[in-house]
PDB file with one MODEL, atoms N, CA, C and O in Angstrom:
MODEL        1
ATOM      1  N   MET A   1       1.510   6.422 -23.268  1.00  0.00           N
ATOM      2  CA  MET A   1       1.609   6.277 -21.826  1.00  0.00           C
ATOM      3  C   MET A   1       1.825   4.790 -21.515  1.00  0.00           C
ATOM      4  O   MET A   1       1.118   3.936 -22.050  1.00  0.00           O
ATOM      5  N   PRO A   2       2.792   4.484 -20.659  1.00  0.00           N
ATOM      6  CA  PRO A   2       3.050   3.086 -20.295  1.00  0.00           C
ATOM      7  C   PRO A   2       1.831   2.431 -19.640  1.00  0.00           C
ATOM      8  O   PRO A   2       1.068   3.082 -18.926  1.00  0.00           O
ATOM      9  N   ALA A   3       1.666   1.155 -19.895  1.00  0.00           N
ATOM     10  CA  ALA A   3       0.513   0.410 -19.382  1.00  0.00           C
ATOM     11  C   ALA A   3       0.455   0.429 -17.857  1.00  0.00           C
ATOM     12  O   ALA A   3      -0.627   0.531 -17.277  1.00  0.00           O
ATOM     13  N   ILE A   4       1.598   0.332 -17.216  1.00  0.00           N
ATOM     14  CA  ILE A   4       1.608   0.292 -15.753  1.00  0.00           C
ATOM     15  C   ILE A   4       1.139   1.633 -15.171  1.00  0.00           C
ATOM     16  O   ILE A   4       0.473   1.665 -14.136  1.00  0.00           O
ATOM     17  N   LEU A   5       1.485   2.720 -15.833  1.00  0.00           N
ATOM     18  CA  LEU A   5       1.036   4.043 -15.400  1.00  0.00           C
ATOM     19  C   LEU A   5      -0.468   4.183 -15.610  1.00  0.00           C
ATOM     20  O   LEU A   5      -1.180   4.699 -14.748  1.00  0.00           O
ATOM     21  N   GLU A   6      -0.938   3.724 -16.749  1.00  0.00           N
ATOM     22  CA  GLU A   6      -2.370   3.777 -17.060  1.00  0.00           C
ATOM     23  C   GLU A   6      -3.185   3.020 -16.012  1.00  0.00           C
ATOM     24  O   GLU A   6      -4.220   3.502 -15.552  1.00  0.00           O
ATOM     25  N   ARG A   7      -2.711   1.839 -15.643  1.00  0.00           N
ATOM     26  CA  ARG A   7      -3.407   0.999 -14.663  1.00  0.00           C
ATOM     27  C   ARG A   7      -3.457   1.685 -13.299  1.00  0.00           C
ATOM     28  O   ARG A   7      -4.509   1.709 -12.662  1.00  0.00           O
ATOM     29  N   LEU A   8      -2.344   2.236 -12.848  1.00  0.00           N
ATOM     30  CA  LEU A   8      -2.298   2.869 -11.535  1.00  0.00           C
ATOM     31  C   LEU A   8      -3.164   4.134 -11.506  1.00  0.00           C
ATOM     32  O   LEU A   8      -3.840   4.398 -10.511  1.00  0.00           O
ATOM     33  N   VAL A   9      -3.147   4.906 -12.579  1.00  0.00           N
ATOM     34  CA  VAL A   9      -3.988   6.105 -12.645  1.00  0.00           C
ATOM     35  C   VAL A   9      -5.459   5.715 -12.542  1.00  0.00           C
ATOM     36  O   VAL A   9      -6.223   6.363 -11.827  1.00  0.00           O
ATOM     37  N   SER A  10      -5.861   4.660 -13.251  1.00  0.00           N
ATOM     38  CA  SER A  10      -7.265   4.246 -13.201  1.00  0.00           C
ATOM     39  C   SER A  10      -7.644   3.744 -11.811  1.00  0.00           C
ATOM     40  O   SER A  10      -8.768   3.971 -11.362  1.00  0.00           O
ATOM     41  N   GLN A  11      -6.724   3.064 -11.122  1.00  0.00           N
ATOM     42  CA  GLN A  11      -6.995   2.608  -9.759  1.00  0.00           C
ATOM     43  C   GLN A  11      -7.170   3.802  -8.813  1.00  0.00           C
ATOM     44  O   GLN A  11      -8.069   3.805  -7.973  1.00  0.00           O
ATOM     45  N   LEU A  12      -6.320   4.800  -8.954  1.00  0.00           N
ATOM     46  CA  LEU A  12      -6.403   5.969  -8.092  1.00  0.00           C
ATOM     47  C   LEU A  12      -7.675   6.771  -8.369  1.00  0.00           C
ATOM     48  O   LEU A  12      -8.299   7.290  -7.443  1.00  0.00           O
ATOM     49  N   GLN A  13      -8.054   6.869  -9.637  1.00  0.00           N
ATOM     50  CA  GLN A  13      -9.293   7.554  -9.964  1.00  0.00           C
ATOM     51  C   GLN A  13     -10.485   6.799  -9.384  1.00  0.00           C
ATOM     52  O   GLN A  13     -11.464   7.414  -8.960  1.00  0.00           O
ATOM     53  N   GLY A  14     -10.409   5.488  -9.366  1.00  0.00           N
ATOM     54  CA  GLY A  14     -11.461   4.672  -8.768  1.00  0.00           C
ATOM     55  C   GLY A  14     -11.598   4.906  -7.273  1.00  0.00           C
ATOM     56  O   GLY A  14     -12.665   4.704  -6.694  1.00  0.00           O
ATOM     57  N   LYS A  15     -10.508   5.334  -6.661  1.00  0.00           N
ATOM     58  CA  LYS A  15     -10.540   5.635  -5.221  1.00  0.00           C
ATOM     59  C   LYS A  15     -10.975   7.072  -4.949  1.00  0.00           C
ATOM     60  O   LYS A  15     -11.047   7.492  -3.794  1.00  0.00           O
ATOM     61  N   GLY A  16     -11.268   7.831  -6.017  1.00  0.00           N
ATOM     62  CA  GLY A  16     -11.808   9.167  -5.826  1.00  0.00           C
ATOM     63  C   GLY A  16     -10.865  10.318  -6.105  1.00  0.00           C
ATOM     64  O   GLY A  16     -11.256  11.471  -5.922  1.00  0.00           O
ATOM     65  N   TYR A  17      -9.639  10.060  -6.540  1.00  0.00           N
ATOM     66  CA  TYR A  17      -8.714  11.134  -6.860  1.00  0.00           C
ATOM     67  C   TYR A  17      -9.082  11.744  -8.213  1.00  0.00           C
ATOM     68  O   TYR A  17      -9.593  11.051  -9.093  1.00  0.00           O
ATOM     69  N   SER A  18      -8.821  13.041  -8.372  1.00  0.00           N
ATOM     70  CA  SER A  18      -9.036  13.674  -9.672  1.00  0.00           C
ATOM     71  C   SER A  18      -7.991  13.139 -10.648  1.00  0.00           C
ATOM     72  O   SER A  18      -6.992  12.554 -10.232  1.00  0.00           O
ATOM     73  N   LYS A  19      -8.218  13.337 -11.930  1.00  0.00           N
ATOM     74  CA  LYS A  19      -7.305  12.803 -12.933  1.00  0.00           C
ATOM     75  C   LYS A  19      -5.908  13.398 -12.779  1.00  0.00           C
ATOM     76  O   LYS A  19      -4.919  12.672 -12.880  1.00  0.00           O
ATOM     77  N   SER A  20      -5.810  14.698 -12.537  1.00  0.00           N
ATOM     78  CA  SER A  20      -4.495  15.325 -12.407  1.00  0.00           C
ATOM     79  C   SER A  20      -3.769  14.844 -11.145  1.00  0.00           C
ATOM     80  O   SER A  20      -2.561  14.610 -11.177  1.00  0.00           O
ATOM     81  N   SER A  21      -4.496  14.698 -10.046  1.00  0.00           N
ATOM     82  CA  SER A  21      -3.886  14.189  -8.809  1.00  0.00           C
ATOM     83  C   SER A  21      -3.436  12.746  -8.981  1.00  0.00           C
ATOM     84  O   SER A  21      -2.363  12.360  -8.520  1.00  0.00           O
ATOM     85  N   ALA A  22      -4.270  11.951  -9.652  1.00  0.00           N
ATOM     86  CA  ALA A  22      -3.934  10.547  -9.883  1.00  0.00           C
ATOM     87  C   ALA A  22      -2.661  10.422 -10.725  1.00  0.00           C
ATOM     88  O   ALA A  22      -1.810   9.580 -10.437  1.00  0.00           O
ATOM     89  N   PHE A  23      -2.525  11.260 -11.770  1.00  0.00           N
ATOM     90  CA  PHE A  23      -1.318  11.235 -12.596  1.00  0.00           C
ATOM     91  C   PHE A  23      -0.088  11.606 -11.783  1.00  0.00           C
ATOM     92  O   PHE A  23       0.954  10.963 -11.906  1.00  0.00           O
ATOM     93  N   ALA A  24      -0.199  12.638 -10.953  1.00  0.00           N
ATOM     94  CA  ALA A  24       0.937  13.077 -10.152  1.00  0.00           C
ATOM     95  C   ALA A  24       1.361  12.007  -9.153  1.00  0.00           C
ATOM     96  O   ALA A  24       2.549  11.712  -9.023  1.00  0.00           O
ATOM     97  N   ILE A  25       0.404  11.433  -8.456  1.00  0.00           N
ATOM     98  CA  ILE A  25       0.702  10.399  -7.459  1.00  0.00           C
ATOM     99  C   ILE A  25       1.298   9.166  -8.126  1.00  0.00           C
ATOM    100  O   ILE A  25       2.295   8.619  -7.655  1.00  0.00           O
ATOM    101  N   ALA A  26       0.680   8.728  -9.226  1.00  0.00           N
ATOM    102  CA  ALA A  26       1.140   7.529  -9.924  1.00  0.00           C
ATOM    103  C   ALA A  26       2.541   7.725 -10.497  1.00  0.00           C
ATOM    104  O   ALA A  26       3.389   6.840 -10.388  1.00  0.00           O
ATOM    105  N   THR A  27       2.779   8.872 -11.099  1.00  0.00           N
ATOM    106  CA  THR A  27       4.085   9.145 -11.694  1.00  0.00           C
ATOM    107  C   THR A  27       5.171   9.124 -10.629  1.00  0.00           C
ATOM    108  O   THR A  27       6.203   8.475 -10.801  1.00  0.00           O
ATOM    109  N   LYS A  28       4.942   9.822  -9.546  1.00  0.00           N
ATOM    110  CA  LYS A  28       5.944   9.875  -8.473  1.00  0.00           C
ATOM    111  C   LYS A  28       6.191   8.492  -7.872  1.00  0.00           C
ATOM    112  O   LYS A  28       7.336   8.112  -7.629  1.00  0.00           O
ATOM    113  N   SER A  29       5.133   7.755  -7.640  1.00  0.00           N
ATOM    114  CA  SER A  29       5.252   6.426  -7.047  1.00  0.00           C
ATOM    115  C   SER A  29       6.020   5.466  -7.964  1.00  0.00           C
ATOM    116  O   SER A  29       6.894   4.729  -7.507  1.00  0.00           O
ATOM    117  N   LEU A  30       5.690   5.482  -9.250  1.00  0.00           N
ATOM    118  CA  LEU A  30       6.343   4.577 -10.190  1.00  0.00           C
ATOM    119  C   LEU A  30       7.792   4.982 -10.461  1.00  0.00           C
ATOM    120  O   LEU A  30       8.634   4.122 -10.720  1.00  0.00           O
ATOM    121  N   GLN A  31       8.094   6.284 -10.405  1.00  0.00           N
ATOM    122  CA  GLN A  31       9.484   6.722 -10.542  1.00  0.00           C
ATOM    123  C   GLN A  31      10.294   6.239  -9.345  1.00  0.00           C
ATOM    124  O   GLN A  31      11.426   5.782  -9.502  1.00  0.00           O
ATOM    125  N   ARG A  32       9.718   6.338  -8.151  1.00  0.00           N
ATOM    126  CA  ARG A  32      10.396   5.891  -6.932  1.00  0.00           C
ATOM    127  C   ARG A  32      10.655   4.388  -6.970  1.00  0.00           C
ATOM    128  O   ARG A  32      11.684   3.915  -6.486  1.00  0.00           O
ATOM    129  N   ALA A  33       9.712   3.639  -7.550  1.00  0.00           N
ATOM    130  CA  ALA A  33       9.846   2.181  -7.620  1.00  0.00           C
ATOM    131  C   ALA A  33      10.786   1.730  -8.739  1.00  0.00           C
ATOM    132  O   ALA A  33      11.169   0.561  -8.794  1.00  0.00           O
ATOM    133  N   GLY A  34      11.159   2.660  -9.637  1.00  0.00           N
ATOM    134  CA  GLY A  34      12.049   2.301 -10.732  1.00  0.00           C
ATOM    135  C   GLY A  34      11.325   1.803 -11.968  1.00  0.00           C
ATOM    136  O   GLY A  34      11.953   1.246 -12.869  1.00  0.00           O
ATOM    137  N   ASP A  35      10.007   1.994 -12.026  1.00  0.00           N
ATOM    138  CA  ASP A  35       9.232   1.567 -13.182  1.00  0.00           C
ATOM    139  C   ASP A  35       9.177   2.654 -14.257  1.00  0.00           C
ATOM    140  O   ASP A  35       8.941   2.360 -15.429  1.00  0.00           O
ATOM    141  N   LEU A  36       9.394   3.900 -13.860  1.00  0.00           N
ATOM    142  CA  LEU A  36       9.454   5.023 -14.797  1.00  0.00           C
ATOM    143  C   LEU A  36      10.793   5.727 -14.611  1.00  0.00           C
ATOM    144  O   LEU A  36      11.339   5.753 -13.508  1.00  0.00           O
ATOM    145  N   LYS A  37      11.324   6.304 -15.704  1.00  0.00           N
ATOM    146  CA  LYS A  37      12.563   7.064 -15.619  1.00  0.00           C
ATOM    147  C   LYS A  37      12.314   8.330 -14.809  1.00  0.00           C
ATOM    148  O   LYS A  37      11.235   8.918 -14.878  1.00  0.00           O
ATOM    149  N   LYS A  38      13.313   8.746 -14.045  1.00  0.00           N
ATOM    150  CA  LYS A  38      13.203   9.933 -13.193  1.00  0.00           C
ATOM    151  C   LYS A  38      12.870  11.153 -14.037  1.00  0.00           C
ATOM    152  O   LYS A  38      13.496  11.393 -15.069  1.00  0.00           O
ATOM    153  N   GLY A  39      11.878  11.927 -13.593  1.00  0.00           N
ATOM    154  CA  GLY A  39      11.515  13.165 -14.257  1.00  0.00           C
ATOM    155  C   GLY A  39      10.707  13.006 -15.536  1.00  0.00           C
ATOM    156  O   GLY A  39      10.426  13.999 -16.207  1.00  0.00           O
ATOM    157  N   THR A  40      10.324  11.779 -15.892  1.00  0.00           N
ATOM    158  CA  THR A  40       9.551  11.550 -17.124  1.00  0.00           C
ATOM    159  C   THR A  40       8.425  10.571 -16.852  1.00  0.00           C
ATOM    160  O   THR A  40       8.268  10.066 -15.740  1.00  0.00           O
ATOM    161  N   GLN A  41       7.653  10.316 -17.880  1.00  0.00           N
ATOM    162  CA  GLN A  41       6.639   9.265 -17.822  1.00  0.00           C
ATOM    163  C   GLN A  41       7.013   8.139 -18.781  1.00  0.00           C
ATOM    164  O   GLN A  41       6.139   7.428 -19.278  1.00  0.00           O
ATOM    165  N   GLN A  42       8.313   7.976 -19.042  1.00  0.00           N
ATOM    166  CA  GLN A  42       8.819   6.904 -19.897  1.00  0.00           C
ATOM    167  C   GLN A  42       9.119   5.680 -19.050  1.00  0.00           C
ATOM    168  O   GLN A  42       9.705   5.782 -17.972  1.00  0.00           O
ATOM    169  N   ALA A  43       8.711   4.527 -19.549  1.00  0.00           N
ATOM    170  CA  ALA A  43       8.933   3.288 -18.800  1.00  0.00           C
ATOM    171  C   ALA A  43      10.389   2.853 -18.897  1.00  0.00           C
ATOM    172  O   ALA A  43      11.029   2.993 -19.939  1.00  0.00           O
ATOM    173  N   THR A  44      10.896   2.323 -17.794  1.00  0.00           N
ATOM    174  CA  THR A  44      12.206   1.684 -17.785  1.00  0.00           C
ATOM    175  C   THR A  44      12.002   0.252 -18.288  1.00  0.00           C
ATOM    176  O   THR A  44      10.857  -0.168 -18.452  1.00  0.00           O
ATOM    177  N   PRO A  45      13.062  -0.506 -18.537  1.00  0.00           N
ATOM    178  CA  PRO A  45      12.862  -1.914 -18.923  1.00  0.00           C
ATOM    179  C   PRO A  45      12.039  -2.691 -17.883  1.00  0.00           C
ATOM    180  O   PRO A  45      11.199  -3.516 -18.244  1.00  0.00           O
ATOM    181  N   LYS A  46      12.286  -2.423 -16.596  1.00  0.00           N
ATOM    182  CA  LYS A  46      11.507  -3.072 -15.529  1.00  0.00           C
ATOM    183  C   LYS A  46      10.036  -2.670 -15.639  1.00  0.00           C
ATOM    184  O   LYS A  46       9.154  -3.520 -15.524  1.00  0.00           O
ATOM    185  N   GLY A  47       9.768  -1.392 -15.859  1.00  0.00           N
ATOM    186  CA  GLY A  47       8.404  -0.901 -15.981  1.00  0.00           C
ATOM    187  C   GLY A  47       7.689  -1.476 -17.196  1.00  0.00           C
ATOM    188  O   GLY A  47       6.492  -1.755 -17.140  1.00  0.00           O
ATOM    189  N   ALA A  48       8.415  -1.653 -18.287  1.00  0.00           N
ATOM    190  CA  ALA A  48       7.818  -2.239 -19.490  1.00  0.00           C
ATOM    191  C   ALA A  48       7.441  -3.697 -19.238  1.00  0.00           C
ATOM    192  O   ALA A  48       6.379  -4.148 -19.668  1.00  0.00           O
ATOM    193  N   ARG A  49       8.312  -4.439 -18.539  1.00  0.00           N
ATOM    194  CA  ARG A  49       8.013  -5.842 -18.203  1.00  0.00           C
ATOM    195  C   ARG A  49       6.791  -5.930 -17.305  1.00  0.00           C
ATOM    196  O   ARG A  49       5.896  -6.742 -17.540  1.00  0.00           O
ATOM    197  N   ARG A  50       6.756  -5.087 -16.271  1.00  0.00           N
ATOM    198  CA  ARG A  50       5.631  -5.133 -15.332  1.00  0.00           C
ATOM    199  C   ARG A  50       4.342  -4.646 -15.980  1.00  0.00           C
ATOM    200  O   ARG A  50       3.258  -5.109 -15.625  1.00  0.00           O
ATOM    201  N   GLY A  51       4.445  -3.724 -16.919  1.00  0.00           N
ATOM    202  CA  GLY A  51       3.277  -3.244 -17.641  1.00  0.00           C
ATOM    203  C   GLY A  51       2.682  -4.308 -18.542  1.00  0.00           C
ATOM    204  O   GLY A  51       1.477  -4.313 -18.797  1.00  0.00           O
ATOM    205  N   ALA A  52       3.520  -5.205 -19.021  1.00  0.00           N
ATOM    206  CA  ALA A  52       3.060  -6.289 -19.889  1.00  0.00           C
ATOM    207  C   ALA A  52       2.404  -7.418 -19.089  1.00  0.00           C
ATOM    208  O   ALA A  52       1.711  -8.264 -19.655  1.00  0.00           O
ATOM    209  N   MET A  53       2.626  -7.428 -17.768  1.00  0.00           N
ATOM    210  CA  MET A  53       2.029  -8.456 -16.908  1.00  0.00           C
ATOM    211  C   MET A  53       0.559  -8.129 -16.653  1.00  0.00           C
ATOM    212  O   MET A  53       0.149  -6.970 -16.711  1.00  0.00           O
ATOM    213  N   SER A  54      -0.209  -9.148 -16.377  1.00  0.00           N
ATOM    214  CA  SER A  54      -1.599  -8.936 -15.984  1.00  0.00           C
ATOM    215  C   SER A  54      -1.611  -8.471 -14.520  1.00  0.00           C
ATOM    216  O   SER A  54      -0.622  -8.657 -13.810  1.00  0.00           O
ATOM    217  N   PRO A  55      -2.703  -7.877 -14.068  1.00  0.00           N
ATOM    218  CA  PRO A  55      -2.774  -7.482 -12.653  1.00  0.00           C
ATOM    219  C   PRO A  55      -2.552  -8.666 -11.712  1.00  0.00           C
ATOM    220  O   PRO A  55      -1.929  -8.513 -10.661  1.00  0.00           O
ATOM    221  N   GLY A  56      -3.052  -9.834 -12.078  1.00  0.00           N
ATOM    222  CA  GLY A  56      -2.865 -11.028 -11.258  1.00  0.00           C
ATOM    223  C   GLY A  56      -1.415 -11.450 -11.177  1.00  0.00           C
ATOM    224  O   GLY A  56      -0.926 -11.834 -10.114  1.00  0.00           O
ATOM    225  N   ALA A  57      -0.726 -11.377 -12.310  1.00  0.00           N
ATOM    226  CA  ALA A  57       0.686 -11.749 -12.330  1.00  0.00           C
ATOM    227  C   ALA A  57       1.515 -10.786 -11.480  1.00  0.00           C
ATOM    228  O   ALA A  57       2.437 -11.206 -10.781  1.00  0.00           O
ATOM    229  N   ARG A  58       1.183  -9.488 -11.542  1.00  0.00           N
ATOM    230  CA  ARG A  58       1.899  -8.516 -10.711  1.00  0.00           C
ATOM    231  C   ARG A  58       1.644  -8.765  -9.229  1.00  0.00           C
ATOM    232  O   ARG A  58       2.569  -8.678  -8.421  1.00  0.00           O
ATOM    233  N   ALA A  59       0.413  -9.072  -8.864  1.00  0.00           N
ATOM    234  CA  ALA A  59       0.088  -9.342  -7.458  1.00  0.00           C
ATOM    235  C   ALA A  59       0.826 -10.578  -6.961  1.00  0.00           C
ATOM    236  O   ALA A  59       1.365 -10.583  -5.854  1.00  0.00           O
ATOM    237  N   LYS A  60       0.851 -11.618  -7.774  1.00  0.00           N
ATOM    238  CA  LYS A  60       1.574 -12.840  -7.388  1.00  0.00           C
ATOM    239  C   LYS A  60       3.061 -12.567  -7.268  1.00  0.00           C
ATOM    240  O   LYS A  60       3.716 -13.092  -6.367  1.00  0.00           O
ATOM    241  N   ASP A  61       3.607 -11.747  -8.171  1.00  0.00           N
ATOM    242  CA  ASP A  61       5.025 -11.397  -8.141  1.00  0.00           C
ATOM    243  C   ASP A  61       5.355 -10.620  -6.866  1.00  0.00           C
ATOM    244  O   ASP A  61       6.366 -10.890  -6.218  1.00  0.00           O
ATOM    245  N   ARG A  62       4.505  -9.656  -6.505  1.00  0.00           N
ATOM    246  CA  ARG A  62       4.722  -8.886  -5.269  1.00  0.00           C
ATOM    247  C   ARG A  62       4.713  -9.802  -4.055  1.00  0.00           C
ATOM    248  O   ARG A  62       5.570  -9.692  -3.179  1.00  0.00           O
ATOM    249  N   ALA A  63       3.741 -10.706  -4.008  1.00  0.00           N
ATOM    250  CA  ALA A  63       3.626 -11.603  -2.853  1.00  0.00           C
ATOM    251  C   ALA A  63       4.816 -12.547  -2.761  1.00  0.00           C
ATOM    252  O   ALA A  63       5.316 -12.810  -1.667  1.00  0.00           O
ATOM    253  N   SER A  64       5.274 -13.059  -3.898  1.00  0.00           N
ATOM    254  CA  SER A  64       6.386 -14.016  -3.872  1.00  0.00           C
ATOM    255  C   SER A  64       7.693 -13.344  -3.476  1.00  0.00           C
ATOM    256  O   SER A  64       8.562 -13.990  -2.889  1.00  0.00           O
ATOM    257  N   LYS A  65       7.849 -12.066  -3.784  1.00  0.00           N
ATOM    258  CA  LYS A  65       9.069 -11.356  -3.405  1.00  0.00           C
ATOM    259  C   LYS A  65       9.157 -11.166  -1.896  1.00  0.00           C
ATOM    260  O   LYS A  65      10.252 -11.051  -1.344  1.00  0.00           O
ATOM    261  N   ARG A  66       7.996 -11.131  -1.223  1.00  0.00           N
ATOM    262  CA  ARG A  66       7.980 -10.948   0.227  1.00  0.00           C
ATOM    263  C   ARG A  66       8.059 -12.258   0.992  1.00  0.00           C
ATOM    264  O   ARG A  66       8.119 -12.250   2.222  1.00  0.00           O
ATOM    265  N   SER A  67       8.060 -13.387   0.284  1.00  0.00           N
ATOM    266  CA  SER A  67       8.046 -14.670   0.978  1.00  0.00           C
ATOM    267  C   SER A  67       9.046 -15.630   0.337  1.00  0.00           C
ATOM    268  O   SER A  67       9.768 -15.274  -0.594  1.00  0.00           O
ATOM    269  N   LYS A  68       9.068 -16.835   0.851  1.00  0.00           N
ATOM    270  CA  LYS A  68       9.960 -17.861   0.305  1.00  0.00           C
ATOM    271  C   LYS A  68       9.258 -18.703  -0.760  1.00  0.00           C
ATOM    272  O   LYS A  68       9.861 -19.617  -1.324  1.00  0.00           O
ATOM    273  N   HIS A  69       7.992 -18.403  -1.036  1.00  0.00           N
ATOM    274  CA  HIS A  69       7.212 -19.177  -1.991  1.00  0.00           C
ATOM    275  C   HIS A  69       7.375 -18.642  -3.413  1.00  0.00           C
ATOM    276  O   HIS A  69       7.785 -17.500  -3.622  1.00  0.00           O
ATOM    277  N   LYS A  70       7.046 -19.493  -4.381  1.00  0.00           N
ATOM    278  CA  LYS A  70       7.092 -19.093  -5.786  1.00  0.00           C
ATOM    279  C   LYS A  70       5.757 -18.485  -6.183  1.00  0.00           C
ATOM    280  O   LYS A  70       4.738 -18.720  -5.533  1.00  0.00           O
ATOM    281  N   SER A  71       5.769 -17.703  -7.253  1.00  0.00           N
ATOM    282  CA  SER A  71       4.533 -17.030  -7.665  1.00  0.00           C
ATOM    283  C   SER A  71       3.444 -18.020  -8.068  1.00  0.00           C
ATOM    284  O   SER A  71       2.259 -17.707  -7.953  1.00  0.00           O
ATOM    285  N   LYS A  72       3.823 -19.202  -8.535  1.00  0.00           N
ATOM    286  CA  LYS A  72       2.807 -20.190  -8.923  1.00  0.00           C
ATOM    287  C   LYS A  72       2.083 -20.788  -7.706  1.00  0.00           C
ATOM    288  O   LYS A  72       1.056 -21.450  -7.859  1.00  0.00           O
ATOM    289  N   ASP A  73       2.619 -20.555  -6.499  1.00  0.00           N
ATOM    290  CA  ASP A  73       1.986 -21.046  -5.277  1.00  0.00           C
ATOM    291  C   ASP A  73       0.833 -20.152  -4.808  1.00  0.00           C
ATOM    292  O   ASP A  73       0.164 -20.462  -3.822  1.00  0.00           O
ATOM    293  N   TYR A  74       0.609 -19.055  -5.511  1.00  0.00           N
ATOM    294  CA  TYR A  74      -0.394 -18.078  -5.105  1.00  0.00           C
ATOM    295  C   TYR A  74      -1.599 -18.090  -6.035  1.00  0.00           C
ATOM    296  O   TYR A  74      -1.491 -18.387  -7.225  1.00  0.00           O
ATOM    297  N   GLY A  75      -2.746 -17.759  -5.459  1.00  0.00           N
ATOM    298  CA  GLY A  75      -3.965 -17.533  -6.221  1.00  0.00           C
ATOM    299  C   GLY A  75      -4.248 -16.045  -6.201  1.00  0.00           C
ATOM    300  O   GLY A  75      -3.740 -15.337  -5.331  1.00  0.00           O
ATOM    301  N   TYR A  76      -5.046 -15.552  -7.140  1.00  0.00           N
ATOM    302  CA  TYR A  76      -5.301 -14.114  -7.266  1.00  0.00           C
ATOM    303  C   TYR A  76      -6.787 -13.820  -7.158  1.00  0.00           C
ATOM    304  O   TYR A  76      -7.612 -14.526  -7.739  1.00  0.00           O
ATOM    305  N   SER A  77      -7.123 -12.788  -6.420  1.00  0.00           N
ATOM    306  CA  SER A  77      -8.503 -12.322  -6.313  1.00  0.00           C
ATOM    307  C   SER A  77      -8.592 -10.953  -6.989  1.00  0.00           C
ATOM    308  O   SER A  77      -7.982  -9.989  -6.527  1.00  0.00           O
ATOM    309  N   SER A  78      -9.352 -10.869  -8.085  1.00  0.00           N
ATOM    310  CA  SER A  78      -9.489  -9.595  -8.788  1.00  0.00           C
ATOM    311  C   SER A  78     -10.333  -8.619  -7.979  1.00  0.00           C
ATOM    312  O   SER A  78     -10.251  -7.406  -8.174  1.00  0.00           O
ATOM    313  N   LYS A  79     -11.132  -9.144  -7.086  1.00  0.00           N
ATOM    314  CA  LYS A  79     -11.977  -8.291  -6.248  1.00  0.00           C
ATOM    315  C   LYS A  79     -11.134  -7.436  -5.308  1.00  0.00           C
ATOM    316  O   LYS A  79     -11.440  -6.264  -5.090  1.00  0.00           O
ATOM    317  N   THR A  80     -10.077  -8.019  -4.754  1.00  0.00           N
ATOM    318  CA  THR A  80      -9.221  -7.314  -3.801  1.00  0.00           C
ATOM    319  C   THR A  80      -7.855  -6.954  -4.378  1.00  0.00           C
ATOM    320  O   THR A  80      -7.088  -6.237  -3.735  1.00  0.00           O
ATOM    321  N   ASN A  81      -7.541  -7.434  -5.571  1.00  0.00           N
ATOM    322  CA  ASN A  81      -6.240  -7.230  -6.219  1.00  0.00           C
ATOM    323  C   ASN A  81      -5.110  -7.752  -5.325  1.00  0.00           C
ATOM    324  O   ASN A  81      -4.045  -7.141  -5.233  1.00  0.00           O
ATOM    325  N   ARG A  82      -5.357  -8.879  -4.674  1.00  0.00           N
ATOM    326  CA  ARG A  82      -4.377  -9.487  -3.782  1.00  0.00           C
ATOM    327  C   ARG A  82      -4.116 -10.936  -4.171  1.00  0.00           C
ATOM    328  O   ARG A  82      -4.980 -11.616  -4.725  1.00  0.00           O
ATOM    329  N   ALA A  83      -2.922 -11.385  -3.871  1.00  0.00           N
ATOM    330  CA  ALA A  83      -2.559 -12.782  -4.086  1.00  0.00           C
ATOM    331  C   ALA A  83      -2.456 -13.454  -2.717  1.00  0.00           C
ATOM    332  O   ALA A  83      -1.888 -12.895  -1.779  1.00  0.00           O
ATOM    333  N   THR A  84      -3.014 -14.656  -2.620  1.00  0.00           N
ATOM    334  CA  THR A  84      -2.939 -15.420  -1.378  1.00  0.00           C
ATOM    335  C   THR A  84      -2.438 -16.823  -1.693  1.00  0.00           C
ATOM    336  O   THR A  84      -2.608 -17.325  -2.804  1.00  0.00           O
ATOM    337  N   LEU A  85      -1.821 -17.443  -0.702  1.00  0.00           N
ATOM    338  CA  LEU A  85      -1.300 -18.797  -0.907  1.00  0.00           C
ATOM    339  C   LEU A  85      -2.440 -19.782  -1.175  1.00  0.00           C
ATOM    340  O   LEU A  85      -3.486 -19.743  -0.527  1.00  0.00           O
ATOM    341  N   LYS A  86      -2.206 -20.666  -2.151  1.00  0.00           N
ATOM    342  CA  LYS A  86      -3.178 -21.728  -2.421  1.00  0.00           C
ATOM    343  C   LYS A  86      -3.060 -22.771  -1.317  1.00  0.00           C
ATOM    344  O   LYS A  86      -1.996 -22.945  -0.722  1.00  0.00           O
ATOM    345  N   LYS A  87      -4.146 -23.449  -1.057  1.00  0.00           N
ATOM    346  CA  LYS A  87      -4.116 -24.497  -0.019  1.00  0.00           C
ATOM    347  C   LYS A  87      -3.789 -25.822  -0.618  1.00  0.00           C
ATOM    348  O   LYS A  87      -3.719 -26.822   0.096  1.00  0.00           O
TER     349      LYS A  87
ENDMDL
END
């Protein structure tokens, strides 16, 4: 199972979803995002790259894509799984 899928399933289970529901939601979401191949649980090259990233690196990457700042300009909070701009 790809690392990115494993991480998302564990996050969903932490929010109270059953294991089967978490797998279904995670699979569909990651296929839509292009991290998994359509109709499978196989990682695409993008999904393999993102799976190799730490949760902090993924959060910083998400934040930098939405702004004009670089990912190194962000700090990461593991408590909230969010990246915020450094002061």
